[in-house]
C-alpha positions in Angstrom: 1.0 14.5 5.9 1.7 15.5 9.5 2.6 12.8 12.0 0.2 12.5 14.9 1.9 12.9 18.4 0.9 12.6 22.0 2.6 12.7 25.3 2.0 11.3 28.8 3.4 12.2 32.2 5.1 9.1 33.8 5.2 9.5 37.5 8.7 8.3 38.0 10.2 8.7 34.5 9.1 12.2 33.3 7.4 13.0 30.0 6.9 10.2 27.5 6.5 11.6 23.9 5.1 9.3 21.3 4.5 9.5 17.6 2.1 7.4 15.6 3.5 5.3 12.8 2.2 5.3 9.3 -0.2 2.4 9.6 -1.7 4.0 12.8 -1.7 0.9 14.9 1.6 1.6 16.7 3.1 4.5 18.7 6.8 4.8 19.2 9.2 6.9 21.2 11.8 6.7 24.0 11.3 6.2 27.7 13.9 7.0 30.4 13.7 4.1 32.8 16.7 3.8 35.2 17.1 0.1 34.4 18.9 1.0 31.2 21.9 3.3 30.6 20.2 4.9 27.6 16.6 5.8 26.8 14.7 2.7 25.7 13.2 2.5 22.3 9.5 2.0 23.0 6.7 0.7 20.8 3.0 0.4 21.9 0.5 -1.4 19.7 -3.0 0.0 19.9 -6.5 -1.1 18.8 -8.5 0.8 16.2 -5.8 3.5 15.7 -6.4 5.0 19.1 -3.8 6.7 21.3 -2.3 4.4 23.9 -4.7 3.7 26.8 -4.1 4.6 30.4 -3.7 0.9 31.1 -0.9 0.6 28.6 0.9 3.6 30.0 0.5 2.1 33.5 2.1 -1.1 32.2 5.0 0.8 30.8 5.5 2.4 34.2 5.3 -1.0 35.9 7.9 -2.5 33.5 10.8 -1.0 35.4 9.7 -2.4 38.7 9.4 -5.9 37.2 12.7 -5.7 35.2 14.9 -7.4 37.8 12.7 -10.5 37.8 12.2 -10.4 34.1 15.9 -9.9 33.3 16.9 -12.8 35.6 14.5 -15.0 33.6 16.0 -13.9 30.3 19.6 -14.4 31.3 18.8 -17.8 32.8 17.1 -18.7 29.5 20.2 -17.5 27.5 22.5 -19.4 29.8 20.5 -22.6 29.2 20.4 -22.0 25.4 24.2 -21.8 25.2 24.8 -24.7 27.7 27.0 -27.5 26.3 27.9 -25.5 23.2 31.0 -23.7 22.1 29.2 -20.5 23.3 28.5 -21.7 26.8 28.6 -18.6 29.0 27.5 -18.0 32.6 24.4 -15.8 33.1 26.5 -13.3 35.1 28.9 -12.9 32.2 25.9 -12.6 29.8 24.5 -9.7 31.9 27.8 -7.8 31.5 27.7 -8.4 27.7 24.1 -7.2 27.0 21.9 -4.2 27.9 18.2 -3.6 27.5 17.7 -1.4 24.4 14.0 -1.7 23.4 10.7 -2.8 24.6 7.3 -3.2 22.8 3.9 -3.7 24.3 1.5 -5.6 22.1 -2.1 -4.5 21.8 -3.4 -7.4 24.0 -1.4 -5.8 26.9 -0.1 -9.2 28.0 2.8 -9.6 25.4 6.1 -7.8 25.4 8.8 -7.7 22.9 12.2 -7.2 24.5 15.5 -6.4 22.7 18.9 -6.8 24.3 21.9 -5.2 22.6 25.6 -6.1 23.0 27.6 -3.8 25.3 30.2 -1.7 23.4 33.0 -1.9 25.9 32.9 -5.6 26.8 34.9 -8.2 25.0 32.4 -10.8 23.7 31.9 -13.3 20.8 28.3 -12.2 20.8 27.6 -9.3 18.4 23.9 -9.7 17.6 20.7 -8.4 19.0 18.8 -10.8 21.3 15.0 -10.7 20.8 12.4 -12.2 23.1 8.7 -12.2 23.3 7.1 -12.7 26.7 3.5 -13.4 27.4 2.3 -13.1 31.0 5.9 -12.9 32.0 6.8 -16.2 30.3 9.2 -16.5 27.3 7.2 -17.7 24.3 9.8 -16.9 21.6 13.4 -15.9 21.1 15.9 -15.7 18.3 18.3 -18.0 20.1 
Protein backbone atom coordinates (compact mmCIF):
# COMPACT_ATOMS: atom_id res chain seq x y z
CA UNK A 1 0.00 0.00 0.00
CA UNK A 2 1.41 3.37 -1.02
CA UNK A 3 1.58 6.13 1.61
CA UNK A 4 -0.40 9.23 0.69
CA UNK A 5 1.66 12.44 0.61
CA UNK A 6 1.00 16.14 0.24
CA UNK A 7 2.99 19.34 0.42
CA UNK A 8 2.42 23.00 1.16
CA UNK A 9 4.40 26.15 0.54
CA UNK A 10 5.01 27.95 3.84
CA UNK A 11 5.68 31.61 3.17
CA UNK A 12 8.61 31.95 5.58
CA UNK A 13 9.72 28.34 6.04
CA UNK A 14 9.78 26.80 2.56
CA UNK A 15 8.17 23.54 1.46
CA UNK A 16 6.36 21.43 4.06
CA UNK A 17 6.13 17.79 2.96
CA UNK A 18 3.67 15.60 4.86
CA UNK A 19 2.79 11.93 4.85
CA UNK A 20 -0.46 10.40 6.05
CA UNK A 21 -0.16 7.86 8.84
CA UNK A 22 -1.77 4.42 8.60
CA UNK A 23 -5.03 5.33 10.36
CA UNK A 24 -5.47 8.32 8.06
CA UNK A 25 -6.29 10.86 10.74
CA UNK A 26 -2.77 12.27 11.14
CA UNK A 27 -0.20 13.74 8.81
CA UNK A 28 3.43 14.00 9.80
CA UNK A 29 6.62 15.55 8.54
CA UNK A 30 9.30 18.07 9.46
CA UNK A 31 9.10 21.83 9.43
CA UNK A 32 12.05 24.22 9.36
CA UNK A 33 11.14 26.99 11.76
CA UNK A 34 14.05 29.19 12.89
CA UNK A 35 13.00 28.84 16.54
CA UNK A 36 14.71 25.44 16.64
CA UNK A 37 18.24 24.39 15.71
CA UNK A 38 16.88 21.32 13.93
CA UNK A 39 13.77 20.69 11.84
CA UNK A 40 10.79 20.10 14.12
CA UNK A 41 8.86 16.86 14.02
CA UNK A 42 5.34 17.89 13.07
CA UNK A 43 2.04 16.07 13.43
CA UNK A 44 -1.31 17.46 12.29
CA UNK A 45 -4.55 15.69 13.21
CA UNK A 46 -7.32 15.99 10.64
CA UNK A 47 -11.03 15.32 10.47
CA UNK A 48 -12.47 12.63 8.22
CA UNK A 49 -9.09 11.55 6.82
CA UNK A 50 -8.75 14.79 4.84
CA UNK A 51 -5.52 16.58 4.02
CA UNK A 52 -4.63 19.36 6.49
CA UNK A 53 -6.73 22.47 5.97
CA UNK A 54 -5.42 25.90 4.98
CA UNK A 55 -6.38 27.04 8.48
CA UNK A 56 -4.14 24.36 10.00
CA UNK A 57 -1.24 25.27 7.73
CA UNK A 58 -1.72 28.91 8.73
CA UNK A 59 -1.56 27.91 12.41
CA UNK A 60 1.72 26.09 11.78
CA UNK A 61 3.12 29.25 10.20
CA UNK A 62 1.90 31.36 13.15
CA UNK A 63 3.45 28.99 15.70
CA UNK A 64 6.91 30.45 15.12
CA UNK A 65 5.76 34.01 15.76
CA UNK A 66 4.10 32.98 19.04
CA UNK A 67 6.96 30.78 20.22
CA UNK A 68 8.72 33.39 22.36
CA UNK A 69 5.58 33.94 24.46
CA UNK A 70 4.76 30.23 24.54
CA UNK A 71 8.28 29.17 25.52
CA UNK A 72 8.39 31.73 28.33
CA UNK A 73 5.16 30.24 29.68
CA UNK A 74 6.56 26.68 29.44
CA UNK A 75 9.85 27.47 31.14
CA UNK A 76 8.13 29.44 33.92
CA UNK A 77 5.84 26.45 34.44
CA UNK A 78 8.86 24.12 34.61
CA UNK A 79 10.62 26.41 37.07
CA UNK A 80 7.51 26.38 39.27
CA UNK A 81 7.20 22.58 39.09
CA UNK A 82 10.78 22.13 40.30
CA UNK A 83 10.65 24.85 42.97
CA UNK A 84 11.51 23.68 46.50
CA UNK A 85 12.67 20.30 45.23
CA UNK A 86 16.11 18.80 44.79
CA UNK A 87 15.73 19.66 41.07
CA UNK A 88 15.06 23.36 41.62
CA UNK A 89 16.43 25.16 38.57
CA UNK A 90 16.08 28.69 37.26
CA UNK A 91 14.07 29.08 34.03
CA UNK A 92 17.08 30.62 32.29
CA UNK A 93 19.12 27.50 33.06
CA UNK A 94 16.24 25.29 31.93
CA UNK A 95 16.17 27.16 28.61
CA UNK A 96 19.82 26.21 28.09
CA UNK A 97 19.08 22.57 28.94
CA UNK A 98 16.16 21.98 26.55
CA UNK A 99 15.26 22.68 22.94
CA UNK A 100 11.99 22.42 21.02
CA UNK A 101 11.94 19.15 19.07
CA UNK A 102 8.32 18.41 18.14
CA UNK A 103 4.92 20.04 17.79
CA UNK A 104 1.52 18.57 17.09
CA UNK A 105 -1.69 20.35 16.18
CA UNK A 106 -4.88 18.59 17.28
CA UNK A 107 -7.89 18.38 14.98
CA UNK A 108 -9.82 21.02 16.97
CA UNK A 109 -7.10 23.55 15.97
CA UNK A 110 -6.93 24.94 19.52
CA UNK A 111 -4.71 22.30 21.15
CA UNK A 112 -0.98 21.83 20.63
CA UNK A 113 1.30 19.08 21.83
CA UNK A 114 4.83 20.35 22.43
CA UNK A 115 7.93 18.25 23.12
CA UNK A 116 11.17 19.66 24.52
CA UNK A 117 14.29 17.53 24.30
CA UNK A 118 17.46 17.75 26.43
CA UNK A 119 20.37 19.57 24.84
CA UNK A 120 23.27 17.28 24.01
CA UNK A 121 26.11 19.59 24.99
CA UNK A 122 24.79 20.98 28.29
CA UNK A 123 25.48 19.35 31.65
CA UNK A 124 22.18 18.56 33.28
CA UNK A 125 20.51 16.10 35.64
CA UNK A 126 17.49 16.19 33.33
CA UNK A 127 17.62 13.53 30.64
CA UNK A 128 13.97 13.04 29.71
CA UNK A 129 11.60 14.51 27.14
CA UNK A 130 9.26 17.16 28.46
CA UNK A 131 5.76 16.99 27.04
CA UNK A 132 3.07 19.64 27.24
CA UNK A 133 -0.44 20.06 25.93
CA UNK A 134 -1.65 23.62 25.43
CA UNK A 135 -5.20 24.67 24.69
CA UNK A 136 -5.79 28.25 23.63
CA UNK A 137 -2.19 28.93 24.72
CA UNK A 138 -2.74 27.65 28.29
CA UNK A 139 -0.97 24.57 29.67
CA UNK A 140 -3.60 21.91 30.36
CA UNK A 141 -1.27 18.92 30.80
CA UNK A 142 2.40 18.07 31.21
CA UNK A 143 4.46 15.08 32.23
CA UNK A 144 6.08 17.02 35.09
